[in-house]
Residue, then its C-alpha position, 0 to 999 in steps of 0.5 A: m537362506s539363514k544359517i543357524l548356530v547352536s552354542a553349547e557348553p561341553k559337559q566334563g566326562v561326556y564323550g560324543l555329541s548329542v544335539e536336540v534343539y527345540v525353540q519356540t519363539t517369535v523372531a521379530l527381526t529378519a537377518d536383513d533387519a539386523r544387518r540394517r540396524v547394525n549398519k545404522e547404529i553401530v558402524p558409524e561409531l566404528g570408522t570408515g570402511l566397516g560394514a555389517g555382513q551376512p547375519e547368522l541366527q544363533v541360539v544361546d541359552e534358549r535365546l535367539f540372536w543374529r550374529v552380525p559380522i563386521v567386515l572391513s572393505l576399502p576401495r583400493l584394497g578390497t575386502l580385507g576380512t571380518v574384524g568381529t561380530v555384533a549380537v542383535d537380539a532376534r526378538t527385541g532388536d537390542i544390540t550387544l556391544s560393550s565398549e571393550d568389544q568395540e575397541r577390539l573391533i577397531n583395533h582389529a580393523r587397524w591391524l588388517y588395514t596396516g597389514a594390507s597397506l604394507s603388502a600392497n606397497 
């Protein structure tokens, strides 16, 4: 089962939450398709030990994206955690990841690895 997230901007002066969502569109990519695409096209550029996790379907401004987590997992240390996410358009398959976001993912992975390595010793 896929998880669906709805992003909404809070309106100033409005209290409480009322949600009504209706989206009619064709989703060309399944969650598995999005995960495979990220593993093939993005993960090799990021480094060893990183892989795509379980995607979540996200609605943003009437568009659907698969939000694919990037997880750091190493043989001796196990799964260390999620270092960030990559957005994959659910209709077109286009991947959204700026060079700044890519650098942030790599730095977070280094930080997790360093912390895990120090605590393992």
